[in-house]
C-alpha positions as CSV (number, residue, x, y, z in Angstrom):
1,M,-0.1,0.2,-0.4
2,V,1.5,3.3,-1.1
3,F,0.9,6.4,1.0
4,N,0.0,9.5,-0.3
5,E,-0.3,12.4,2.7
6,V,-1.2,15.5,1.4
7,Q,-4.9,14.2,-0.5
8,R,-5.3,12.5,2.9
9,Q,-4.8,15.5,5.1
10,F,-6.8,17.7,2.6
11,A,-9.7,15.3,2.5
12,M,-9.7,16.1,7.0
13,P,-10.2,12.5,7.2
14,N,-11.0,13.0,11.1
15,V,-14.5,13.4,11.4
16,V,-15.5,15.2,14.5
17,E,-18.1,16.8,16.1
18,D,-16.0,20.0,17.0
19,L,-15.1,22.6,13.7
20,V,-11.7,23.9,16.4
21,E,-10.7,20.4,16.8
22,Q,-11.3,19.4,12.9
23,Y,-8.8,22.0,12.1
24,R,-6.4,20.9,15.0
25,L,-5.9,17.3,13.9
26,Y,-4.8,18.3,10.3
27,T,-1.3,18.2,10.7
28,Y,-0.3,19.7,7.3
29,P,0.1,23.0,7.4
30,Y,2.4,22.5,10.9
31,G,5.1,21.5,11.9
32,V,7.1,18.4,10.3
33,F,7.4,16.8,13.7
34,G,3.5,16.8,14.2
35,R,2.9,15.2,11.0
36,I,5.8,12.3,11.1
37,K,3.7,10.8,14.2
38,D,0.6,11.3,12.2
39,I,2.7,9.4,9.0
40,Q,3.9,7.3,11.4
41,A,0.2,6.1,13.1
42,E,-0.9,5.6,9.8
43,I,2.2,3.4,8.4
44,E,1.6,0.9,11.0
45,K,-2.3,1.1,10.6
46,R,-2.7,0.6,7.1
47,N,0.8,-1.6,6.8
48,I,2.1,1.1,4.5
49,D,4.8,-0.2,2.0
50,G,5.5,3.1,1.1
51,I,5.0,7.0,0.4
52,I,4.5,9.2,-2.6
53,H,5.5,12.9,-1.2
54,Y,3.7,15.6,-3.4
55,V,5.1,18.9,-3.2
56,Q,4.3,22.2,-4.8
57,S,7.8,23.5,-5.9
58,F,6.9,27.1,-4.7
59,C,6.8,26.0,-1.6
60,F,8.4,22.8,-0.9
61,R,11.5,22.9,2.0
62,Q,13.9,20.3,1.2
63,I,15.2,19.8,4.6
64,E,11.0,18.6,5.6
65,D,12.1,15.7,2.6
66,M,15.4,15.1,4.6
67,I,13.7,14.8,8.1
68,F,10.9,12.4,6.1
69,R,13.6,9.8,4.8
70,E,15.6,10.5,8.4
71,K,12.6,9.3,10.8
72,L,10.5,7.2,8.2
73,D,10.9,3.7,7.3
74,V,8.9,3.3,4.4
75,P,10.4,4.1,0.8
76,I,9.6,7.5,-0.3
77,L,9.1,9.2,-3.4
78,T,9.8,12.7,-3.4
79,I,7.4,14.6,-6.4
80,E,7.5,18.4,-7.2
81,G,4.4,20.1,-9.1
82,D,3.8,23.4,-10.1
83,K,0.5,23.5,-10.8
84,P,-2.5,21.4,-11.4
85,G,-2.8,19.0,-14.7
86,R,-2.0,15.9,-16.5
87,V,1.8,13.8,-14.9
88,D,4.0,14.1,-17.5
89,A,5.9,11.0,-18.6
90,R,9.3,11.3,-16.6
91,T,7.0,11.8,-13.6
92,K,4.2,8.9,-14.6
93,L,7.9,7.2,-15.3
94,R,9.3,7.8,-12.0
95,I,5.9,6.5,-9.9
96,D,5.9,3.3,-11.9
97,S,9.3,2.4,-11.5
98,F,8.8,3.3,-7.0
99,L,5.4,0.9,-7.3
100,E,8.0,-1.7,-9.0
101,M,10.0,-1.7,-6.6
102,L,7.9,-1.8,-3.9
103,K,6.5,-4.9,-5.1
């Protein structure tokens, strides 16, 4: 199983009654260590084999990627994008190769 953090976080999967609590559980815009704690829990819960780490190139801080790779015990594929749209052939190949490696 591959985990895609950004889409999961933007979907706000934690259903709670209180709106403030809902946003508190939304870890993506906050510090990297809170996100790592959340991702580690999901790795164990879902038996995740790898992570696709999608980042927007205009706000990507590569230090986070380095910390993810140090703290998480699963393979990580980082993909940078600058706008919504179709995935180019190079990125498709990278994703296919990553998934093949996980088999």
